[in-house]
N, C-alpha and C positions, 0 to 999 in steps of 0.2 A: 234557660234550663227548660220552658216548655219543652224543647225539641228533645232533651234530654227525656223527661218524662214519657212523652208520646213513643220514642224509640224504645226504652226500655219496658215498655207495656207490650208493645209490638212483639217484643221477641219474648217476654213472658208468656203471651200467647200461641206464639210460632216461635220456639228457639232455633230451629232452621233457616233464616231468611235472610239470602244474604245482601238483597238491596238494604234492608233495615242494619243488620252490620255492617256496612261498608260506611251508611250514613253516619252512624252511633262515631266509628271510627274517628272520620272527618272530625264531627262534633269535637271530640274529645282533642285532636290534632291542633286547632283552633282555639282550644284551653290552654294549647301547651302541656298537655297529659300526655307522653307518647308512649308510658309504659298500659297506659290505662288504652290507649290507642290500639296498641299492639297485642295485647289479651284478646280484645274484639275480632283482630283482624285475624289472629291465629285460630278461631273458630268458622271462620270461612271455608267450605268445601274447598279445594285448589281446584275442583273438576267444574266449579260453578263459573258463570258468566263474570263473578266479581273476583274469585281467585287468583289471578294473575295478577292484578292491580292492587289487591292486598300485600302480595307478598312484594311487591317492589315498594308499598308504602313502609311495610314494616323494617326493611332496608334501611331507608330514608331515617326513620326513626330509632334504628339502633345507632343511627351514626349522632344522631342528635342526642343521644345518653352517652354520647363520648363512648360505643363501641363499635369504634371504626372497623374493626379487623374484621369484627363479626359481619357488618354490613357488607363488606368486600366481598366477602366469602359467599353469603348468600347471591348476592349478584354477580358473581364469575360463577356459582352454579346453575343460575338461572338462563344466563347467555349461552352455558355450555348445552344446557338440556334444550333450548330452542335457536338454534342457530338462525334462523330466519328472521328472529326480530331483535329490533336495535335498543326498546325502551331500558331494560335490564344494562345494558353498554350505557347508555346515554347519561343514565342516574349514575352510574359508576364513575362516568368521567368527571361529573359535578361534582360529586363527593372528593376526589383526588384531588381537583381543582381548588375547591374549597379550603383545602386542608394542605393546599402547597405543595402537592406532589406532582408535579407538573411532568417531568418526565415520565412517570406510570400513566397518569393521563393521558399522554401522544398515544402511547402502544395500546390503550383501550380506545380512542378513536380511530386509530389505525383499523383496527380490528371492526369496529362498527361502520366506518367507510368502507372498507371491503366488503361488507355485506348487502351495501347498496344495490349494485347493479348499475344501472342508468340513475344518477342523481336528480332528483326533482325539485321541487322549489321550497318544500315544506321538509327538505334535508338540509336547508343553508345555516342551522344551529351547529349541526357537526363540524362544518368546516369553520364556522365561527370559533368553537370552543377549543377546537385543535388549535387553531390561530394564535389564540389569546395563551395556549401553554406554550407553542414555539415561543409567543413573543416573551412570555416569562422565563425562559430556559437560553436566551438571547441570539436564538435561531431567525432572525430578522426577516431573511429572504424565504424560508418555508411560510411563517408568518405571515407575511404578506401575498405571497401566495394563494393561500386558504381565506383571507380575508375576501380577495379578490373573487375568489370560487364562490364565494357565500353571497357576494355583491351579484356576481353572473345568476345564479338561482334566484336573489330576492333582491331587486335592484333598489327596492324602497325600503330597503330594513333600517330603520332609524339606529340599532343597537352597534351593527357595524358601518354604518357611515360615519358615526361617533367615533370608534374604535380605531378605525382605518385612517380617518383625518387625524384625529388627536396624535396617532402613533406618527403622521408626517410631519405632523405641526414639530413634535417634539424631536423628531430627527432633522428638523430645517430642509424636509424636502416637499415639492410638490406644492408649496403653500397656498397657490390660488386654487388648486384642483380641490385642495383639502377643504377651503372656506368655502366652498362650493357646497360639498358633501356635508358640512356643517351645518351651514344655513337650511340645508333642507332636511337635514334630522332634526332640527328647531321647529322649524314648519312642521313636520309629524309628528313631534311632540313637547309642545312648547312648553309644558310644564315640568319637563324633566332637567331638575337643578344640574346633573353631570353635562347633558348634553349643552346646556346654555353656557355653563362653565365653558365647556371648551369653544365655543362661540368667540369667547371674552377672550381666551389663549391666541385663539389664531387672530384677531385683530390686535392684541397686546403684539 
């Protein structure tokens, strides 16, 4: 409540203040007040340093408001207007996966990965996310290749270690290797119930 008070006071004194506008939108998001957050983000000058992130956040909030098609349209336009950026596509892929529209998500991740040039460690999440989408559409060979690529980029990423290890266990494949991967994931993230559960499953 104090944050809201001071941010609104700052904006009363200086209405065109992108840093305060962005912070205020973030507070509203924390309170799950998606409409209020978008109303604030919409006032941020698109050319400011905060403008791009504001539009990405607005699209995410539209999805939370069950206006998914509007969110998709916004993100597609952002991706088309800025072909060297990946975050609009990454956000769009996440929305489609959450909505179980995995085949569409694969196409979005294909586009994002095609923009990479040479993949770097920080790009692991694109291959992981596409791998999840492939796995959910029963395209295991492609999914496995993407998980392995994600681990090649980020060998100690616990989410990928767990997902690939668990998937191998479910398919009764590479059980010893899967166990080592899941054990390492537990070491890296010992309080993650999903990962600890995977360890129990491979031992079983």
